[in-house]
Backbone as CSV, one residue per row, in Angstrom:
resi,resn,N_x,N_y,N_z,CA_x,CA_y,CA_z,C_x,C_y,C_z
1,UNK,0.932,-1.155,-0.009,-0.072,-0.064,-0.052,0.836,1.224,-0.003
2,UNK,0.460,2.254,-0.646,1.167,3.467,-0.783,0.570,4.613,0.013
3,UNK,0.709,4.455,1.336,0.208,5.416,2.329,1.280,6.477,2.638
4,UNK,1.418,7.563,1.901,2.680,8.522,1.914,2.818,9.063,3.339
5,UNK,1.558,9.530,3.943,1.639,10.182,5.194,2.030,9.155,6.241
6,UNK,1.718,7.982,6.226,2.321,7.012,7.219,3.625,6.892,7.018
7,UNK,4.172,6.736,5.826,5.665,6.581,5.604,6.467,7.798,6.228
8,UNK,5.781,8.973,6.086,6.404,10.080,6.676,6.577,9.868,8.056
9,UNK,5.555,9.439,8.653,5.588,9.066,10.200,6.765,8.196,10.475
10,UNK,6.846,7.097,9.743,8.018,6.105,9.942,9.342,6.758,9.916
11,UNK,9.448,7.645,9.026,10.677,8.446,8.761,10.961,9.309,10.138
12,UNK,9.841,9.782,10.787,10.004,10.602,12.021,10.306,9.696,13.185
13,UNK,10.066,8.356,12.965,10.203,7.470,14.161,8.998,7.463,14.889
14,UNK,7.806,7.782,14.386,6.628,7.848,15.032,5.633,6.772,14.450
15,UNK,4.976,5.934,15.176,3.982,5.077,14.617,2.752,5.485,15.527
16,UNK,2.067,5.123,15.127,1.111,5.002,16.179,1.123,3.506,16.395
17,UNK,-13.237,-0.250,20.230,-13.388,-1.728,19.892,-14.496,-2.187,20.407
18,UNK,-14.939,-2.556,20.014,-15.669,-2.067,21.152,-17.065,-2.760,21.128
19,UNK,-17.374,-3.646,20.268,-18.532,-4.282,20.272,-18.738,-5.457,20.988
20,UNK,-18.257,-5.402,22.197,-18.389,-6.820,22.870,-19.715,-7.005,23.610
21,UNK,-20.333,-8.133,23.411,-21.573,-8.354,23.989,-21.624,-8.165,25.492
22,UNK,-22.647,-7.799,26.114,-22.738,-7.512,27.513,-22.383,-8.599,28.440
23,UNK,-22.897,-9.732,28.000,-22.444,-10.874,28.879,-21.088,-11.211,28.843
24,UNK,-20.517,-11.206,27.586,-18.968,-11.510,27.473,-18.205,-10.564,28.166
25,UNK,-18.495,-9.197,28.051,-17.682,-8.281,28.782,-17.933,-8.281,30.274
26,UNK,-19.194,-8.793,30.755,-19.359,-8.956,32.139,-18.429,-9.947,32.711
27,UNK,-18.321,-11.040,31.862,-17.459,-12.154,32.330,-16.038,-11.785,32.549
28,UNK,-15.633,-10.699,31.664,-14.274,-10.124,31.906,-14.145,-9.021,32.946
29,UNK,-15.261,-8.726,33.446,-15.231,-7.642,34.423,-15.164,-6.241,33.884
30,UNK,-15.593,-6.021,32.675,-15.606,-4.819,31.991,-16.792,-4.466,31.343
31,UNK,-17.078,-3.179,30.969,-18.374,-2.861,30.390,-18.472,-3.163,29.035
32,UNK,-19.729,-3.267,28.366,-19.792,-3.444,26.956,-19.679,-2.203,26.359
33,UNK,-19.675,-2.136,25.008,-19.497,-0.904,24.199,-20.906,-0.432,23.616
34,UNK,-21.912,-0.953,24.000,-23.252,-0.737,23.462,-23.597,0.817,23.715
35,UNK,-24.083,1.459,22.653,-24.337,2.793,22.622,-23.143,3.607,22.115
36,UNK,-22.081,3.096,21.670,-20.976,3.792,21.330,-21.063,4.656,19.959
37,UNK,-22.181,4.387,19.255,-22.318,5.089,18.068,-22.649,6.663,18.241
38,UNK,-23.003,6.962,19.474,-23.339,8.334,19.882,-24.736,8.655,19.613
39,UNK,-25.335,9.454,20.500,-26.741,9.761,20.176,-26.748,10.933,19.264
40,UNK,-27.778,10.818,18.352,-27.782,11.758,17.389,-29.200,12.420,17.196
41,UNK,-29.465,13.651,16.532,-30.681,14.121,16.345,-31.515,14.280,17.475
42,UNK,-31.005,14.815,18.653,-31.778,15.014,19.831,-31.208,16.187,20.523
43,UNK,-31.984,16.781,21.438,-31.365,17.832,22.291,-30.215,17.163,23.199
44,UNK,-29.383,18.055,23.766,-28.367,17.563,24.633,-29.006,16.974,25.852
45,UNK,-28.545,15.909,26.219,-29.172,15.220,27.326,-28.783,15.840,28.681
46,UNK,-29.310,15.589,29.656,-29.119,16.204,31.073,-27.784,15.911,31.308
47,UNK,-27.195,14.789,31.037,-25.851,14.368,31.362,-24.677,15.361,30.714
48,UNK,-25.084,15.995,29.663,-24.233,16.864,28.907,-24.445,18.398,29.180
49,UNK,-25.429,18.738,30.060,-25.582,20.120,30.368,-24.354,20.728,31.104
50,UNK,-24.114,22.029,30.964,-22.899,22.645,31.634,-22.779,22.359,33.104
51,UNK,-21.641,22.426,33.657,-21.417,22.379,35.074,-20.955,20.929,35.393
52,UNK,-20.238,20.979,36.579,-19.788,19.773,36.968,-18.326,19.529,37.227
53,UNK,-17.499,20.382,36.547,-16.142,20.424,36.757,-15.428,19.506,35.903
54,UNK,-14.138,19.335,36.093,-13.294,18.531,35.152,-13.479,16.926,35.177
55,UNK,-14.245,16.478,36.259,-14.571,15.038,36.484,-15.936,14.751,35.872
56,UNK,-16.620,15.806,35.458,-18.048,15.555,34.863,-18.038,14.559,33.681
57,UNK,-18.704,13.577,33.703,-18.920,12.560,32.533,-19.755,13.209,31.389
58,UNK,-19.181,13.171,30.210,-19.950,13.521,28.936,-20.142,12.320,28.012
59,UNK,-21.252,12.198,27.516,-21.581,11.186,26.575,-21.505,11.640,25.044
60,UNK,-20.619,11.227,24.263,-20.414,11.590,22.913,-21.749,11.442,22.161
61,UNK,-22.151,12.562,21.502,-23.304,12.569,20.704,-23.232,13.883,19.760
62,UNK,-24.015,13.840,18.680,-23.900,14.892,17.682,-25.119,14.814,16.774
63,UNK,-25.402,16.019,16.164,-26.459,16.090,15.255,-25.746,15.662,13.887
64,UNK,-26.235,14.541,13.340,-25.746,13.953,12.205,-25.779,14.729,10.911
65,UNK,-24.916,14.470,10.003,-24.923,15.185,8.719,-26.057,14.790,7.878
66,UNK,-26.567,15.814,7.177,-27.653,15.556,6.120,-27.207,16.244,4.862
67,UNK,-27.293,15.518,3.756,-27.083,16.098,2.500,-25.586,16.617,2.398
68,UNK,-24.801,16.036,3.125,-23.352,16.504,3.062,-22.960,17.660,3.880
69,UNK,-23.912,18.279,4.659,-23.609,19.299,5.518,-22.748,18.879,6.789
70,UNK,-21.995,19.721,7.420,-21.225,19.291,8.490,-22.127,18.734,9.707
71,UNK,-21.712,17.838,10.473,-22.374,17.503,11.698,-22.227,18.575,12.719
72,UNK,-22.937,18.576,13.742,-22.980,19.662,14.799,-22.842,19.041,16.208
73,UNK,-21.968,19.651,17.027,-22.041,19.249,18.519,-22.461,20.475,19.360
74,UNK,-23.087,21.518,18.645,-23.426,22.788,19.358,-24.374,22.560,20.422
75,UNK,-25.174,21.682,20.400,-26.269,21.453,21.502,-25.842,20.455,22.454
76,UNK,-24.475,19.963,22.483,-24.236,18.878,23.214,-23.627,19.121,24.616
77,UNK,-23.191,20.496,24.755,-22.722,20.903,26.026,-21.256,20.694,26.228
78,UNK,-20.523,20.187,25.223,-19.093,19.844,25.343,-18.190,20.486,24.150
79,UNK,-18.781,21.285,23.412,-18.134,21.769,22.186,-16.852,22.527,22.611
80,UNK,-16.923,23.318,23.715,-15.786,24.128,24.168,-14.533,23.180,24.462
81,UNK,-14.924,22.056,25.184,-13.793,21.236,25.615,-13.147,20.541,24.375
82,UNK,-14.040,20.088,23.517,-13.454,19.407,22.238,-12.508,20.356,21.397
83,UNK,-12.894,21.728,21.448,-12.025,22.651,20.810,-10.760,22.952,21.742
84,UNK,-10.985,23.073,22.942,-9.901,23.398,23.867,-8.718,22.317,23.772
85,UNK,-9.123,21.102,23.658,-8.131,19.935,23.836,-7.841,19.459,22.486
86,UNK,-8.361,20.026,21.360,-8.015,19.604,20.054,-8.389,18.297,19.703
87,UNK,-9.561,17.616,20.321,-10.098,16.394,19.966,-10.629,16.369,18.548
88,UNK,-10.548,15.390,17.869,-11.163,15.245,16.525,-12.345,14.525,16.382
89,UNK,-13.473,15.054,15.773,-14.602,14.288,15.474,-14.887,14.392,13.911
90,UNK,-14.407,15.606,13.263,-14.333,15.509,11.846,-13.421,16.610,11.445
91,UNK,-12.840,16.494,10.327,-11.762,17.391,9.864,-12.424,18.541,9.017
92,UNK,-12.477,19.693,9.635,-12.989,20.960,9.002,-12.114,21.547,7.926
93,UNK,-10.820,21.154,7.886,-9.858,21.799,7.013,-9.355,20.880,5.787
94,UNK,-9.677,19.659,5.900,-9.258,18.706,4.927,-9.881,18.607,3.640
95,UNK,-11.025,19.257,3.334,-11.707,19.145,2.114,-12.428,17.868,2.173
96,UNK,-12.649,17.366,0.869,-13.514,16.075,0.650,-12.608,14.881,0.989
97,UNK,-12.310,14.644,2.214,-11.541,13.478,2.680,-12.434,12.814,3.555
98,UNK,-12.127,11.411,3.792,-12.713,10.545,4.732,-11.632,9.817,5.550
99,UNK,-11.981,9.628,6.826,-11.110,8.792,7.674,-11.871,7.553,8.185
100,UNK,-11.323,6.517,7.787,-12.042,5.125,8.250,-11.415,4.521,9.421
101,UNK,-12.313,4.330,10.451,-11.847,3.844,11.672,-12.649,2.578,12.126
102,UNK,-12.118,1.646,12.911,-12.857,0.633,13.369,-12.561,0.429,14.780
103,UNK,-13.574,-0.053,15.528,-13.356,-0.274,17.036,-13.428,-1.873,17.135
104,UNK,-12.325,-2.382,17.814,-12.166,-3.847,17.781,-12.098,-4.059,19.372
105,UNK,-13.198,-4.570,19.959,-13.184,-5.023,21.340,-12.880,-6.481,21.486
106,UNK,-13.336,-7.213,20.537,-13.073,-8.672,20.501,-13.325,-9.197,18.968
107,UNK,-12.947,-10.260,18.660,-12.894,-10.867,17.272,-14.189,-11.708,16.962
108,UNK,-14.724,-11.293,15.859,-15.932,-12.067,15.580,-15.957,-12.713,14.054
109,UNK,-14.737,-12.894,13.720,-14.528,-13.479,12.356,-14.662,-12.581,11.171
110,UNK,-14.744,-11.327,11.404,-14.928,-10.365,10.241,-13.685,-9.534,9.894
111,UNK,-12.845,-9.336,10.829,-11.690,-8.469,10.725,-10.829,-8.805,9.477
112,UNK,-10.546,-10.062,9.344,-9.640,-10.507,8.246,-10.354,-10.185,6.911
113,UNK,-11.728,-10.270,6.746,-12.384,-9.905,5.592,-12.331,-8.329,5.380
114,UNK,-12.403,-7.595,6.486,-12.138,-6.095,6.355,-10.847,-5.790,5.853
115,UNK,-9.827,-6.400,6.339,-8.525,-6.218,6.048,-8.382,-6.450,4.509
116,UNK,-8.988,-7.653,4.042,-8.825,-7.985,2.658,-9.304,-6.885,1.698
117,UNK,-10.470,-6.329,2.135,-11.074,-5.281,1.278,-10.214,-3.993,1.337
118,UNK,-9.636,-3.657,2.460,-8.817,-2.488,2.542,-7.590,-2.639,1.653
119,UNK,-7.058,-3.883,1.657,-5.853,-4.179,0.827,-6.252,-4.112,-0.632
120,UNK,-7.363,-4.641,-0.995,-7.634,-4.670,-2.322,-7.980,-3.328,-2.939
121,UNK,-8.574,-2.472,-2.067,-8.991,-1.026,-2.323,-7.858,-0.046,-2.177
122,UNK,-6.754,-0.447,-1.497,-5.672,0.387,-1.061,-6.144,1.563,-0.335
123,UNK,-6.851,1.313,0.771,-7.367,2.336,1.678,-6.811,2.196,3.095
124,UNK,-6.329,3.276,3.688,-5.715,3.152,5.057,-6.968,3.208,6.096
125,UNK,-6.628,2.688,7.248,-7.637,2.673,8.398,-7.011,2.741,9.706
126,UNK,-7.670,3.121,10.654,-7.235,3.022,12.009,-8.126,2.086,12.777
127,UNK,-7.453,1.039,13.632,-8.235,-0.029,14.298,-7.967,0.419,15.861
128,UNK,-8.991,0.743,16.495,-8.887,1.002,17.983,-9.240,-0.177,18.723
129,UNK,-8.159,-0.725,19.441,-8.208,-2.088,20.130,-8.167,-1.944,21.643
130,UNK,-8.691,-3.004,22.340,-8.640,-3.082,23.715,-7.595,-4.160,24.137
131,UNK,-7.368,-4.292,25.467,-6.561,-5.258,25.975,-6.937,-6.733,25.524
132,UNK,-8.183,-6.826,25.563,-8.739,-8.215,25.297,-8.466,-8.575,23.803
133,UNK,-8.583,-7.469,22.971,-8.432,-7.783,21.514,-6.835,-8.100,21.314
134,UNK,-5.968,-7.379,21.997,-4.635,-7.618,21.801,-4.189,-9.019,22.246
135,UNK,-4.814,-9.463,23.388,-4.493,-10.823,23.873,-4.992,-11.868,23.082
136,UNK,-6.252,-11.641,22.440,-6.922,-12.701,21.756,-6.781,-12.780,20.363
137,UNK,-6.398,-11.735,19.634,-6.219,-11.689,18.247,-4.808,-11.007,17.788
138,UNK,-3.593,-11.491,18.440,-2.449,-10.822,18.130,-2.034,-10.888,16.549
139,UNK,-2.324,-11.978,15.825,-2.039,-12.045,14.666,-2.590,-11.021,13.617
140,UNK,-3.951,-10.746,13.951,-4.596,-9.699,13.276,-4.171,-8.244,13.624
141,UNK,-3.691,-8.018,14.732,-3.061,-6.761,15.104,-1.792,-6.612,14.289
142,UNK,-0.946,-7.733,14.290,0.241,-7.662,13.530,0.027,-7.407,11.947
143,UNK,-1.155,-8.088,11.465,-1.414,-7.848,10.106,-1.814,-6.364,9.957
144,UNK,-2.605,-5.839,10.685,-3.014,-4.382,10.667,-1.723,-3.490,10.301
145,UNK,-0.820,-3.701,11.245,0.428,-2.751,11.067,1.290,-3.151,9.843
146,UNK,1.383,-4.577,9.566,2.057,-4.953,8.352,1.535,-4.289,7.152
147,UNK,0.241,-4.152,7.069,-0.404,-3.718,5.763,-0.590,-2.224,5.753
148,UNK,0.049,-1.452,6.669,0.086,-0.136,6.558,-0.926,0.729,7.427
149,UNK,-1.682,-0.083,8.166,-2.745,0.624,8.947,-2.245,1.173,10.389
150,UNK,-2.848,1.847,11.042,-2.615,2.430,12.373,-3.442,1.670,13.363
151,UNK,-2.838,1.194,14.552,-3.503,0.659,15.600,-3.649,1.636,16.619
152,UNK,-4.953,1.958,17.054,-5.178,3.039,18.005,-5.457,2.368,19.331
153,UNK,-5.701,3.215,20.470,-5.956,2.821,21.724,-7.251,3.033,22.114
154,UNK,-7.930,1.937,22.650,-9.421,1.923,23.124,-9.405,1.643,24.442
155,UNK,-8.331,1.661,25.215,-8.247,1.329,26.658,-7.968,-0.112,26.901
156,UNK,-7.421,-0.510,28.041,-7.220,-1.828,28.336,-8.423,-2.753,28.675
157,UNK,-9.220,-2.265,29.626,-10.364,-2.999,30.160,-11.663,-2.359,29.791
158,UNK,-11.706,-1.360,29.011,-12.954,-0.677,28.518,-13.752,-0.210,29.547
159,UNK,-13.133,0.663,30.454,-13.991,1.063,31.593,-14.554,2.440,31.346
160,UNK,-15.387,2.958,32.235,-15.837,4.389,32.176,-14.635,5.216,32.518
161,UNK,-13.883,5.703,31.615,-12.621,6.515,31.877,-12.835,7.797,32.732
162,UNK,-14.073,8.333,32.616,-14.324,9.505,33.356,-14.418,9.283,34.898
163,UNK,-14.622,7.975,35.151,-14.591,7.709,36.706,-13.283,7.358,37.295
164,UNK,-12.281,7.528,36.509,-10.794,7.072,36.927,-10.153,8.299,37.321
165,UNK,-9.061,8.007,38.193,-8.116,9.071,38.522,-7.146,9.310,37.411
166,UNK,-6.478,10.316,37.331,-5.514,10.542,36.228,-4.479,9.306,36.186
167,UNK,-4.060,8.942,37.388,-3.100,7.734,37.433,-3.679,6.588,36.732
168,UNK,-5.014,6.254,37.104,-5.644,5.096,36.607,-5.917,5.211,35.033
169,UNK,-6.319,6.507,34.637,-6.419,6.644,33.189,-5.082,6.400,32.402
170,UNK,-3.948,6.846,32.969,-2.637,6.580,32.411,-2.282,5.058,32.382
171,UNK,-2.650,4.441,33.412,-2.443,2.931,33.419,-3.238,2.195,32.256
172,UNK,-4.535,2.584,32.173,-5.360,2.042,31.076,-4.763,2.246,29.732
173,UNK,-4.261,3.361,29.487,-3.728,3.908,28.183,-2.441,3.274,28.033
174,UNK,-1.456,3.358,28.981,-0.102,2.978,28.854,-0.032,1.489,28.569
175,UNK,-0.786,0.725,29.286,-0.751,-0.727,29.140,-1.093,-1.157,27.723
176,UNK,-2.034,-0.490,27.006,-2.286,-0.826,25.615,-1.243,-0.457,24.805
177,UNK,-0.689,0.783,24.890,0.437,1.353,24.232,1.616,0.329,24.311
178,UNK,1.933,-0.032,25.430,3.127,-1.053,25.673,2.929,-2.415,24.916
179,UNK,1.596,-2.802,25.012,1.287,-4.234,24.345,1.455,-4.066,22.840
180,UNK,0.992,-2.890,22.340,1.127,-2.671,20.789,2.522,-2.626,20.381
181,UNK,3.376,-1.997,21.231,4.786,-1.871,20.884,5.434,-3.120,20.924
182,UNK,5.084,-3.924,21.790,5.720,-5.267,22.132,5.232,-6.273,21.011
183,UNK,4.048,-6.095,20.527,3.436,-7.020,19.530,3.749,-6.675,18.112
184,UNK,4.055,-5.315,17.796,4.071,-4.841,16.362,5.304,-3.968,16.218
185,UNK,5.717,-3.581,15.062,6.698,-2.591,14.895,6.257,-1.162,15.211
186,UNK,5.004,-0.955,15.550,4.463,0.415,15.804,4.821,0.730,17.308
187,UNK,5.899,1.534,17.502,6.513,1.740,18.695,5.750,2.792,19.459
188,UNK,5.083,3.721,18.799,4.462,4.791,19.549,2.904,4.779,18.986
189,UNK,1.953,4.923,20.056,0.615,5.028,19.705,0.159,6.403,20.061
190,UNK,-0.490,7.036,19.147,-0.816,8.436,19.360,-2.334,8.736,19.295
191,UNK,-3.171,7.715,19.018,-4.579,8.052,18.889,-5.268,7.220,19.865
192,UNK,-6.292,7.964,20.586,-6.968,7.204,21.668,-8.463,7.524,21.440
193,UNK,-9.469,6.583,21.677,-10.783,6.755,21.579,-11.419,6.214,22.827
194,UNK,-12.109,7.110,23.602,-12.749,6.682,24.851,-13.820,5.626,24.677
195,UNK,-13.681,4.599,25.446,-14.791,3.548,25.441,-16.151,4.114,25.576
196,UNK,-17.039,3.650,24.670,-18.376,4.046,24.579,-18.504,5.540,24.485
197,UNK,-17.540,6.270,24.036,-17.642,7.756,23.895,-17.871,8.370,25.143
198,UNK,-17.523,7.882,26.346,-17.819,8.644,27.648,-16.377,9.181,27.994
199,UNK,-16.411,10.530,28.327,-15.247,11.145,28.564,-15.416,12.303,29.541
200,UNK,-14.351,13.057,30.056,-14.402,14.064,30.912,-13.278,15.089,30.510
201,UNK,-13.423,16.329,30.986,-12.273,17.262,30.703,-10.935,16.695,31.321
202,UNK,-10.977,16.016,32.474,-9.830,15.337,33.044,-9.202,14.279,32.031
203,UNK,-9.989,13.683,31.391,-9.537,12.604,30.461,-8.987,13.228,29.215
204,UNK,-9.563,14.292,28.679,-9.053,14.989,27.558,-7.642,15.625,27.825
205,UNK,-7.677,16.216,29.138,-6.429,16.905,29.501,-5.332,15.814,29.694
206,UNK,-5.618,14.534,30.233,-4.607,13.478,30.475,-4.079,13.043,29.238
207,UNK,-4.977,12.606,28.191,-4.608,12.159,26.926,-3.632,13.298,26.244
208,UNK,-3.998,14.492,26.245,-3.114,15.464,25.673,-1.850,15.526,26.349
209,UNK,-1.758,15.515,27.588,-0.535,15.546,28.451,0.427,14.353,28.093
210,UNK,-0.121,13.251,27.712,0.483,11.991,27.171,1.071,12.117,25.810
211,UNK,0.828,13.367,25.139,1.183,13.429,23.794,0.351,12.709,22.800
212,UNK,-0.880,12.400,23.166,-1.751,11.684,22.207,-2.974,12.574,21.839
213,UNK,-3.720,12.025,20.754,-4.875,12.674,20.335,-6.065,11.909,20.596
214,UNK,-7.154,12.555,21.109,-8.398,11.899,21.303,-9.238,11.974,20.028
215,UNK,-9.803,10.737,19.634,-10.545,10.702,18.308,-11.890,10.239,18.721
216,UNK,-12.902,11.105,18.276,-14.263,10.666,18.264,-14.713,10.323,16.941
217,UNK,-15.926,10.623,16.459,-16.404,10.305,15.150,-17.654,11.074,14.754
218,UNK,-17.897,11.076,13.455,-19.025,11.883,12.998,-19.895,11.120,12.143
219,UNK,-19.735,9.927,11.862,-20.524,8.892,11.114,-20.466,7.625,11.857
220,UNK,-21.684,7.161,12.306,-21.865,5.883,12.929,-23.217,5.463,12.936
221,UNK,-23.496,4.235,13.278,-24.884,3.775,13.525,-24.852,2.472,14.279
222,UNK,-25.970,1.945,14.766,-25.957,0.781,15.828,-25.506,-0.363,15.085
223,UNK,-24.221,-0.694,15.040,-23.617,-1.818,14.396,-22.767,-2.779,15.243
224,UNK,-22.990,-2.628,16.569,-22.174,-3.396,17.473,-22.711,-4.699,18.095
225,UNK,-23.868,-5.000,17.700,-24.448,-6.217,18.202,-24.151,-7.458,17.153
226,UNK,-23.237,-8.293,17.614,-22.632,-9.201,16.619,-23.631,-10.187,16.161
227,UNK,-24.801,-10.494,16.796,-25.832,-11.468,16.494,-26.905,-10.839,15.633
228,UNK,-26.765,-9.494,15.381,-27.846,-8.779,14.649,-27.392,-8.698,13.214
229,UNK,-27.961,-9.231,12.242,-27.425,-9.134,10.791,-28.718,-8.745,10.045
230,UNK,-28.556,-7.469,9.427,-29.705,-6.889,8.810,-29.429,-6.806,7.256
231,UNK,-28.185,-7.181,6.898,-27.844,-7.151,5.564,-26.807,-5.987,5.221
232,UNK,-25.936,-6.156,4.019,-25.046,-5.168,3.783,-25.774,-4.023,3.293
233,UNK,-26.833,-4.048,2.677,-27.559,-2.800,2.125,-27.855,-1.799,3.283
234,UNK,-28.282,-2.361,4.489,-28.523,-1.436,5.604,-27.306,-0.750,6.018
235,UNK,-26.232,-1.418,6.114,-24.812,-0.895,6.467,-24.512,0.177,5.467
236,UNK,-24.614,-0.090,4.171,-24.356,0.862,3.225,-25.190,2.153,3.245
237,UNK,-26.408,1.974,3.319,-27.299,3.112,3.452,-27.069,3.967,4.690
238,UNK,-26.871,3.268,5.755,-26.406,4.153,7.019,-25.148,4.955,6.815
239,UNK,-24.131,4.302,6.367,-22.884,5.186,6.147,-23.016,6.163,5.049
240,UNK,-23.478,5.782,3.903,-23.601,6.644,2.770,-24.472,7.863,3.003
241,UNK,-25.518,7.612,3.831,-26.428,8.765,4.001,-25.861,9.736,4.973
242,UNK,-24.862,9.441,5.645,-24.284,10.352,6.532,-22.929,10.965,6.104
243,UNK,-22.475,10.699,5.031,-21.053,11.137,4.576,-21.132,12.603,4.327
244,UNK,-20.004,13.162,4.753,-19.742,14.618,4.592,-18.290,14.830,4.434
245,UNK,-17.871,16.039,3.986,-16.307,16.256,3.931,-15.754,16.208,5.251
246,UNK,-14.622,15.514,5.350,-13.868,15.444,6.591,-14.368,14.422,7.543
247,UNK,-15.251,13.621,7.206,-15.978,12.665,8.114,-14.960,11.627,8.707
248,UNK,-15.018,11.343,10.001,-14.547,10.219,10.700,-15.582,9.157,10.897
249,UNK,-15.473,8.166,10.051,-16.339,6.983,10.099,-16.017,6.002,11.172
250,UNK,-16.832,5.699,11.957,-16.725,4.642,13.025,-17.606,3.419,12.617
251,UNK,-16.804,2.250,12.381,-17.620,0.976,12.208,-17.016,-0.047,13.151
252,UNK,-17.868,-0.972,13.569,-17.470,-1.930,14.577,-17.094,-3.173,13.715
253,UNK,-15.938,-3.745,13.879,-15.488,-4.927,13.193,-16.172,-6.168,13.417
254,UNK,-17.033,-6.096,14.498,-17.772,-7.529,14.617,-18.880,-7.690,13.583
255,UNK,-19.271,-6.641,12.927,-20.475,-6.548,12.039,-20.136,-7.255,10.697
256,UNK,-20.990,-8.305,10.398,-20.939,-8.960,9.127,-21.353,-7.984,8.052
257,UNK,-22.462,-7.192,8.459,-22.973,-6.222,7.434,-21.900,-5.256,7.057
258,UNK,-21.133,-4.806,7.920,-20.060,-3.875,7.719,-18.900,-4.476,6.738
259,UNK,-18.654,-5.688,7.131,-17.647,-6.278,6.250,-18.125,-6.480,4.703
260,UNK,-19.337,-6.861,4.625,-19.785,-7.096,3.177,-20.165,-5.826,2.581
261,UNK,-20.492,-4.762,3.227,-20.717,-3.505,2.523,-19.601,-2.583,2.330
262,UNK,-18.361,-2.906,2.961,-17.394,-2.023,3.016,-16.695,-1.678,1.540
263,UNK,-16.693,-2.791,0.735,-16.148,-2.447,-0.743,-16.986,-1.528,-1.471
264,UNK,-18.292,-1.659,-1.425,-19.241,-0.744,-2.104,-19.139,0.662,-1.482
265,UNK,-19.064,0.687,-0.198,-19.020,2.138,0.402,-17.740,2.760,-0.021
266,UNK,-16.564,2.059,-0.087,-15.335,2.700,-0.623,-15.581,3.138,-2.069
267,UNK,-16.030,2.205,-2.933,-16.105,2.568,-4.309,-17.116,3.771,-4.718
268,UNK,-18.360,3.701,-3.991,-19.180,4.782,-4.195,-18.777,6.116,-3.567
269,UNK,-18.098,6.103,-2.360,-17.626,7.301,-1.791,-16.473,7.897,-2.777
270,UNK,-15.688,7.130,-3.341,-14.680,7.651,-4.362,-15.513,8.233,-5.579
271,UNK,-16.619,7.550,-5.971,-17.317,8.007,-7.143,-17.812,9.354,-6.828
272,UNK,-18.080,9.694,-5.565,-18.625,11.033,-5.329,-17.524,12.106,-5.146
273,UNK,-16.209,11.646,-5.240,-15.085,12.581,-5.116,-14.364,12.510,-3.926
274,UNK,-14.665,11.659,-2.931,-14.058,11.457,-1.639,-12.737,10.809,-1.811
275,UNK,-11.762,11.155,-0.931,-10.466,10.593,-0.872,-10.372,10.029,0.527
276,UNK,-9.930,8.706,0.670,-9.714,8.151,1.868,-8.301,8.497,2.458
277,UNK,-8.076,9.066,3.727,-6.823,9.329,4.177,-6.626,8.665,5.514
278,UNK,-5.341,8.745,6.042,-5.089,8.147,7.393,-5.235,9.269,8.467
279,UNK,-5.570,8.878,9.621,-5.524,9.925,10.721,-4.223,10.503,10.915
280,UNK,-3.119,9.806,10.425,-1.829,10.372,10.623,-1.695,11.586,9.632
281,UNK,-2.434,11.574,8.509,-2.391,12.694,7.593,-2.989,13.923,8.326
282,UNK,-4.049,13.665,8.961,-4.745,14.708,9.701,-3.830,15.447,10.680
283,UNK,-3.214,14.484,11.597,-2.390,14.941,12.613,-1.096,15.710,12.118
284,UNK,-0.598,15.200,11.026,0.689,15.915,10.488,0.187,17.346,9.817
285,UNK,-0.978,17.377,9.164,-1.368,18.641,8.734,-1.588,19.662,9.785
286,UNK,-2.240,19.120,10.873,-2.546,19.932,11.993,-1.030,20.493,12.618
287,UNK,-0.130,19.764,12.454,1.240,20.152,13.008,2.046,20.845,11.887
288,UNK,1.270,21.063,10.704,2.011,21.722,9.507,3.233,21.097,9.001
289,UNK,3.223,19.641,9.201,4.321,18.868,8.666,4.023,18.448,7.139
290,UNK,2.738,18.261,6.939,2.338,17.988,5.559,1.222,18.909,5.013
291,UNK,1.389,19.234,3.800,0.182,19.920,3.173,-0.833,19.024,2.805
292,UNK,-2.149,19.374,2.568,-3.085,18.629,2.044,-2.702,17.878,0.808
293,UNK,-1.903,18.424,-0.182,-1.589,17.886,-1.335,-0.527,16.717,-1.160
294,UNK,0.186,16.896,0.052,1.107,15.803,0.281,0.714,14.685,1.103
295,UNK,-0.616,14.714,1.411,-1.214,13.730,2.401,-1.296,12.223,1.573
296,UNK,-1.496,11.292,2.406,-1.466,9.959,1.839,-2.842,9.601,1.269
297,UNK,-2.912,8.845,0.328,-4.078,8.390,-0.419,-3.714,6.975,-0.918
298,UNK,-4.644,6.208,-1.222,-4.461,5.144,-1.908,-4.281,5.325,-3.292
299,UNK,-3.726,4.466,-4.170,-3.293,4.633,-5.466,-4.529,5.210,-6.311
300,UNK,-5.806,4.663,-6.076,-6.938,5.074,-6.758,-7.376,6.490,-6.479
301,UNK,-6.810,7.052,-5.433,-7.343,8.317,-4.967,-6.430,9.401,-5.418
302,UNK,-5.221,9.200,-6.094,-4.342,10.129,-6.541,-4.726,10.640,-7.977
């Protein structure tokens, strides 16, 4: 794969889940990822109203895009925090680009198929993994990195990060970073996604102090129930109906529907003029290390 931005990261010496069923997560003593697609098209919930200080828990949600217009978090009660700490939920500056991300809490037999499609289409992605995934699917994690993708951090035990102390937050994050570095050539992990989209100002500050970036999303749907199969057409319509310039697409890798729809989503998004880029391209542009013209794309996007 020719992901130029990622190669630039390698030259700098920088490298860089979540659909676990409730019963299975409970057996491991951690929470499920249900609800992580984010609430959309509704007023801000009481949980997201102003007040509460740096430990207040916020639940990621947004008014979803329609007809290509940008999504909005203006009613959610946390827009100021997102801007203050530089968290990403969509790229306002990148033009007609898309960022493909997957949450991997456990393996359901679909990730290899997803990687096959990404390889065929020459598209970069970021896979946010938990400690459980690292322990149970090491070969798939190695394959992700070997094929030019980024492995992101989704916490070790998938807790409510807003309920933790700064030291506990660091342990959750550092344990995943260390495991990725031990398992793959990716020595540094810079992208973090809060489990279930639950966060606090303290978490955003801690992630930033660790030199990492917090990544949310602007396109998602309820796709984390592994035993619910509604067909590839449903996944296709859900994603394509929300596309907008700069979108960060969240898909759960446990979904058979997602795996089957992915190729058509990529092809038809490109037909609409979209270019798939890596989160590292966004990060480097934000640091003014790469211009938009120098960002990575697949061969079909150049």
